[in-house]
C-alpha positions in Angstrom: -14.5 -24.2 -345.7 -13.7 -26.2 -342.6 -15.7 -29.4 -342.0 -18.1 -29.3 -339.0 -17.8 -31.9 -336.2 -19.9 -35.0 -337.0 -20.3 -34.0 -340.6 -19.8 -36.9 -342.9 -17.0 -36.4 -345.4 -18.1 -36.4 -349.1 -17.9 -39.7 -351.0 -15.4 -39.6 -353.8 -15.9 -42.1 -356.5 -12.8 -42.5 -358.8 -13.3 -41.9 -362.5 -10.7 -43.7 -364.6 -8.5 -46.3 -362.9 -4.8 -45.6 -363.3 -3.6 -49.2 -363.1 -0.1 -50.4 -364.0 0.0 -52.1 -367.4 2.3 -55.1 -367.7 5.2 -55.1 -370.0 5.0 -58.5 -371.9 7.2 -60.7 -374.0 7.3 -64.2 -375.2 10.3 -66.3 -374.2 12.0 -68.7 -376.6 10.1 -71.7 -375.2 6.8 -69.9 -375.8 6.1 -68.9 -372.1 4.6 -65.4 -371.9 6.3 -63.2 -369.3 4.3 -60.2 -367.9 6.2 -57.6 -365.8 4.5 -55.2 -363.5 7.2 -52.7 -362.2 4.8 -50.8 -360.0 6.2 -50.0 -356.6 9.1 -48.4 -354.8 9.0 -51.0 -352.0 11.9 -53.4 -352.0 9.8 -56.5 -352.6 9.3 -58.8 -355.5 6.8 -61.5 -356.4 6.6 -64.0 -359.2 3.6 -66.3 -360.1 3.9 -69.2 -362.4 0.4 -69.9 -363.8 -0.2 -73.4 -365.3 -3.3 -74.8 -366.9 -3.1 -77.7 -364.5 -6.3 -77.6 -362.5 -8.4 -80.5 -361.5 -10.3 -80.5 -364.8 -7.2 -81.9 -366.4 -6.5 -84.8 -364.1 -6.8 -88.4 -365.4 -6.7 -89.9 -361.9 -8.5 -88.6 -358.8 -6.6 -86.1 -356.7 -3.5 -86.1 -359.0 -3.8 -82.3 -359.8 -4.0 -81.1 -356.2 -1.4 -83.7 -355.0 1.1 -82.8 -357.7 0.7 -79.0 -357.0 1.1 -79.4 -353.3 3.9 -81.9 -353.4 6.3 -80.1 -355.7 8.0 -78.4 -352.8 8.1 -81.6 -350.7 11.5 -82.7 -351.9 13.6 -81.9 -355.0 16.7 -83.4 -356.6 18.9 -81.2 -354.5 16.8 -80.6 -351.3 14.6 -82.5 -348.9 11.2 -81.2 -348.0 12.7 -79.9 -344.7 15.6 -78.2 -346.5 13.2 -76.4 -348.9 11.1 -75.2 -346.0 14.1 -74.1 -344.0 15.6 -72.1 -346.9 12.4 -70.3 -347.6 12.0 -69.5 -343.9 15.6 -68.3 -343.6 15.1 -65.7 -346.4 11.7 -64.7 -345.1 10.2 -65.8 -348.4 6.6 -66.6 -348.9 5.5 -69.6 -351.0 1.9 -70.3 -352.0 0.1 -72.8 -354.1 -3.5 -72.1 -355.2 -5.5 -74.5 -357.3 -9.0 -74.4 -358.9 -10.7 -76.4 -361.6 -8.7 -74.8 -364.4 -5.4 -73.4 -363.1 -2.6 -74.1 -360.6 -0.7 -70.9 -359.5 2.7 -71.3 -357.9 3.8 -68.0 -356.2 7.0 -66.9 -354.6 7.4 -63.6 -352.7 10.4 -62.2 -350.9 12.4 -59.0 -350.1 14.3 -57.8 -353.1 17.6 -58.5 -351.5 16.8 -62.2 -351.1 14.9 -62.6 -354.4 17.8 -64.3 -356.3 18.1 -66.9 -353.5 14.4 -67.4 -353.6 14.5 -68.0 -357.3 17.1 -70.7 -356.8 14.6 -72.5 -354.6 11.8 -71.8 -357.1 13.9 -73.4 -359.8 14.2 -76.6 -357.7 10.5 -76.7 -356.9 9.3 -76.0 -360.5 11.8 -78.0 -362.5 13.2 -80.7 -360.2 10.5 -82.1 -357.9 11.0 -85.8 -357.1 7.6 -86.6 -355.6 9.1 -88.6 -352.8 7.0 -91.8 -351.9 7.2 -91.1 -348.2 6.0 -87.5 -348.6 3.2 -88.6 -350.9 2.0 -91.1 -348.2 2.1 -88.4 -345.4 0.3 -85.9 -347.6 -2.4 -88.2 -348.8 -3.1 -89.5 -345.3 -3.5 -85.9 -344.0 -5.7 -84.9 -346.9 -7.8 -88.0 -346.6 -8.5 -87.2 -343.0 -9.1 -83.5 -343.6 -11.6 -84.3 -346.5 -13.5 -86.8 -344.3 -13.8 -84.1 -341.6 -15.0 -81.5 -344.2 -17.5 -83.9 -345.7 -19.1 -84.3 -342.2 -20.3 -80.7 -342.5 -23.6 -79.9 -344.1 -22.3 -76.8 -345.8 -19.5 -78.7 -347.5 -21.9 -81.4 -348.6 -24.2 -78.8 -350.1 -21.4 -77.2 -352.0 -20.3 -80.5 -353.6 -23.9 -81.5 -354.4 -24.6 -78.1 -355.9 -21.6 -78.4 -358.3 -22.7 -81.9 -359.2 -26.3 -80.7 -359.7 -25.6 -77.8 -362.1 -22.8 -79.4 -364.1 -23.4 -83.1 -363.8 -21.5 -85.6 -361.6 -19.2 -86.7 -364.5 -18.4 -83.1 -365.7 -14.9 -81.9 -364.8 -16.4 -79.0 -362.9 -18.9 -81.2 -361.0 -17.1 -84.4 -360.3 -16.0 -85.2 -356.7 -14.3 -88.4 -355.4 -14.5 -90.3 -352.1 -11.7 -89.5 -349.8 -10.7 -93.2 -350.0 -9.3 -92.5 -353.5 -6.3 -90.8 -351.8 -5.2 -94.4 -351.1 -4.8 -94.9 -354.9 -2.6 -91.8 -355.5 0.8 -93.0 -356.8 4.1 -91.4 -357.6 3.7 -92.6 -361.2 0.4 -90.8 -361.5 1.8 -87.5 -360.1 4.8 -87.7 -362.4 2.5 -88.3 -365.4 0.4 -85.3 -364.5 3.4 -83.0 -363.8 5.1 -83.9 -367.1 1.9 -83.5 -369.0 0.6 -80.2 -367.5 3.6 -78.3 -366.0 5.0 -77.4 -369.5 5.8 -74.3 -371.4 2.7 -74.8 -373.6 0.5 -74.5 -370.5 2.2 -71.7 -368.6 2.4 -67.9 -368.3 4.3 -65.9 -365.7 3.4 -62.6 -363.9 6.0 -60.8 -361.8 5.5 -57.6 -359.8 7.3 -55.4 -357.4 10.5 -53.3 -357.6 12.0 -55.1 -360.6 15.3 -54.1 -362.2 16.7 -55.6 -365.4 18.8 -58.2 -363.5 15.8 -59.5 -361.6 13.6 -59.7 -364.7 16.4 -61.5 -366.6 16.7 -64.0 -363.8 12.9 -64.7 -363.8 13.0 -65.0 -367.6 15.9 -67.5 -367.3 13.9 -69.7 -365.0 10.6 -69.4 -367.0 12.6 -70.0 -370.2 13.8 -73.4 -368.8 10.3 -74.8 -368.3 10.3 -77.8 -370.6 8.1 -78.3 -373.7 5.4 -80.9 -373.4 1.8 -81.7 -374.3 -0.7 -79.0 -375.0 -3.8 -81.2 -374.7 -6.3 -78.4 -375.0 -9.3 -78.0 -372.7 -9.8 -81.7 -372.1 -13.2 -83.4 -372.0 -15.9 -80.9 -371.3 -19.3 -82.4 -372.0 -22.3 -80.2 -372.0 -23.5 -79.5 -368.4 -26.6 -81.3 -367.3 -28.4 -79.5 -364.5 -31.1 -80.9 -362.2 -33.9 -79.0 -360.7 -33.5 -79.8 -357.0 -31.7 -82.0 -354.6 -32.4 -82.8 -350.9 -30.0 -84.7 -348.7 -31.0 -85.7 -345.2 -28.5 -84.8 -342.5 -29.8 -86.5 -339.3 -30.0 -84.2 -336.3 -29.0 -81.0 -338.2 -30.1 -77.8 -336.4 -29.4 -75.8 -339.6 -30.0 -76.5 -343.3 -27.2 -75.7 -345.7 -28.8 -74.1 -348.8 -27.3 -73.5 -352.2 -29.4 -72.0 -355.0 -28.1 -71.1 -358.4 -27.9 -71.7 -362.1 -25.5 -71.9 -365.0 -25.0 -68.7 -366.8 -22.0 -67.5 -368.8 -18.3 -66.6 -368.5 -16.8 -63.1 -367.7 -16.7 -62.0 -371.3 -20.4 -62.3 -371.9 -22.1 -58.8 -372.2 -24.5 -59.6 -369.4 -21.8 -60.7 -366.9 -21.2 -57.3 -365.3 -24.9 -56.4 -365.2 -25.5 -59.7 -363.5 -22.8 -58.9 -361.0 -24.7 -55.7 -360.1 -27.9 -57.8 -359.7 -26.3 -60.4 -357.5 -24.6 -57.6 -355.4 -28.0 -56.0 -354.8 -29.4 -59.3 -354.0 -26.8 -60.7 -351.6 -23.3 -59.3 -352.4 -22.7 -57.2 -349.3 -23.6 -57.1 -345.6 -26.6 -54.7 -346.1 -28.0 -56.5 -349.1 -31.6 -57.5 -349.6 -31.1 -61.1 -348.6 -29.2 -60.1 -345.5 -31.9 -57.6 -344.5 -34.7 -60.1 -345.1 -33.2 -63.4 -343.7 -31.0 -62.0 -340.9 -32.3 -58.6 -339.8 -36.0 -59.0 -340.4 -36.6 -62.7 -339.7 -33.5 -63.8 -337.7 -33.1 -67.0 -339.7 -29.4 -66.9 -340.3 -26.2 -65.2 -339.4 -25.2 -64.6 -343.0 -26.2 -65.1 -346.6 -24.5 -64.1 -349.9 -25.0 -64.3 -353.6 -22.3 -64.0 -356.2 -21.2 -64.7 -359.8 -18.6 -67.4 -360.3 -16.4 -67.5 -363.4 -14.5 -70.6 -364.7 -12.7 -70.9 -368.0 -15.4 -72.9 -369.7 -18.5 -71.9 -367.7 -20.0 -69.5 -365.3 -22.8 -69.5 -362.8 -24.5 -67.6 -360.0 -25.1 -69.0 -356.6 -26.9 -68.0 -353.4 -25.6 -69.7 -350.2 -26.7 -69.7 -346.6 -27.3 -71.8 -343.5 -30.8 -71.5 -342.1 -32.4 -72.7 -338.8 -33.9 -76.0 -339.7 -37.5 -75.1 -338.7 -37.3 -71.9 -340.9 -36.0 -73.6 -344.0 -39.2 -73.7 -346.0 -40.0 -70.1 -345.3 -36.4 -69.0 -346.0 -36.6 -70.6 -349.5 -39.8 -68.6 -350.1 -38.2 -65.4 -348.8 -35.2 -65.9 -351.1 -37.4 -66.2 -354.2 -39.6 -63.3 -353.0 -36.4 -61.2 -353.2 -35.5 -62.5 -356.7 -39.1 -61.7 -357.8 -38.8 -58.2 -356.4 -35.7 -57.6 -358.5 -37.5 -59.0 -361.6 -40.5 -56.8 -361.3 -39.6 -53.6 -359.4 -37.2 -50.8 -360.1 -34.3 -50.6 -357.6 -34.3 -47.3 -355.7 -31.7 -45.0 -357.2 -30.1 -44.4 -353.7 -29.7 -48.2 -353.2 -28.2 -48.5 -356.7 -25.8 -45.7 -356.0 -24.7 -47.4 -352.8 -24.1 -50.7 -354.7 -22.1 -48.8 -357.4 -19.9 -47.3 -354.7 -19.4 -50.7 -353.0 -18.4 -52.4 -356.2 -16.1 -49.5 -357.1 -14.5 -49.6 -353.6 -13.9 -53.3 -353.9 -12.0 -52.8 -357.1 -9.9 -50.1 -355.5 -9.3 -52.3 -352.4 -8.1 -55.2 -354.6 -5.7 -52.9 -356.5 -4.1 -51.6 -353.3 -0.5 -52.6 -353.9 1.6 -54.4 -356.5 0.6 -57.9 -355.4 -3.1 -57.1 -355.7 -2.5 -55.7 -359.2 -0.6 -58.9 -360.0 -3.6 -61.0 -359.0 -6.0 -58.9 -361.1 -3.6 -59.2 -364.0 -3.5 -62.9 -363.8 -7.3 -63.1 -363.7 -7.5 -60.8 -366.7 -5.0 -62.9 -368.7 -6.9 -66.0 -367.9 -10.0 -64.4 -369.3 -8.3 -63.1 -372.4 -8.4 -59.5 -371.3 -5.9 -56.7 -370.6 -5.9 -54.5 -367.5 -8.1 -52.0 -369.3 -10.9 -54.4 -368.6 -11.4 -52.8 -365.2 -12.2 -49.4 -366.8 -14.8 -51.1 -368.9 -16.1 -52.9 -365.9 -16.5 -49.7 -363.9 -18.0 -47.9 -366.9 -20.8 -50.5 -367.0 -21.3 -50.4 -363.2 -21.5 -46.6 -363.2 -23.8 -46.3 -366.1 -26.3 -49.1 -365.4 -29.9 -47.9 -364.8 -32.7 -49.2 -362.6 -34.4 -50.4 -365.7 -31.4 -52.3 -366.9 -31.1 -54.0 -363.4 -34.8 -55.0 -363.6 -34.5 -56.3 -367.1 -31.4 -58.3 -366.4 -33.0 -59.8 -363.3 -36.1 -60.6 -365.3 -34.0 -62.3 -367.9 -32.0 -64.6 -365.6 -33.8 -64.9 -362.2 -36.8 -66.9 -363.2 -37.5 -69.2 -360.2 -38.2 -72.2 -362.4 -34.7 -72.0 -363.9 -32.9 -72.4 -360.5 -31.2 -75.5 -359.1 -32.0 -75.8 -355.4 -29.9 -77.9 -353.0 -30.7 -78.4 -349.3 -28.8 -80.5 -346.9 -30.6 -80.8 -343.6 -33.2 -82.5 -341.5 -36.8 -81.6 -342.3 -38.7 -81.6 -338.9 -41.9 -82.7 -340.7 -40.1 -85.9 -341.9 -40.3 -84.6 -345.5 -37.7 -83.2 -347.9 -38.6 -79.5 -347.8 -40.5 -80.1 -351.0 -37.4 -81.1 -352.9 -36.3 -84.3 -354.7 -34.0 -86.7 -352.9 
């Protein structure tokens, strides 16, 4: 039957996800190579994933500096020559870094992939960490960090991490920008030789990959040298504080971060808590958006989410609120968490959230590079790509009662850490500790 004009098309929710499964093998040096041959497009991508995040650095800023300076001069090429060659072949080079991992990614058209791998070999295996490039990089990063730290939202994010983990914890520590002055070539070489090793690496490649291309990637990955496998490093027990206020003179908005330590992705309550945080503030029509933006006009945006690190996980609510409305906004946020703890979510609202979460999974999996990103995340968490089916099974089957019970278990107001950076018009601290 033909669809009438202005009639909304039916919503189709996928059942089982047909995601490309990687072919995997372990190279002679112990590096695991995962191959996703999942497109007819003449493109290829390879990501070298090293356990070389900031949690493993022994001197401030050595992890980020080492990762970002590997392409700024090698034994065969200057920084300019590396950039020119990548540009000539239309190749894409990216470095991403978090607390746990550094990911070095190369993307190019298939016809130029071998040439791109030659440059990748130089960057990964033969960086020289040129003194002049280090000085230029550190000066720029020092200035950039100083600018970022002048913003209330950035300060709130740093204080929140310190508050839930502790200022000395690898996930909570932050350093003054002046410490960039102390970054040395010796420190970067030490970090590179200690962390960019076969023991700390796995590789994920995706695209239209023939045997020759895969062998070339394996040859490069197989040449990553052996070195130290120092394990997880020093991870003391987190030490959370209840609240923290930092005065920001003249602020017209307060930067708010609210959250708590929870658990990592493999905990049985992780996905139910993702559903809870999505209902609370995980999409534009969420409860917090409706309350703080649409009903009260306190903010442009607010969100809540689950965060997953290798050794810890937490939930966080973040927003920036008009200064004079800060106290009431805090009350409204906790009013919404209490609603979730005590009331059953409407089935229609829950269905919408299920569809949003399912749609987000399908969006991320649109194309070989998105599948590669998901595969990397799954490997980091000790999962296969079949994890997504289990994830969606939980999302699809969760009941209003389970949502309420999960919220009741974890959204107790007294268990939250509250951080506000702003300027209380009353001269107080919004009722928080300094």
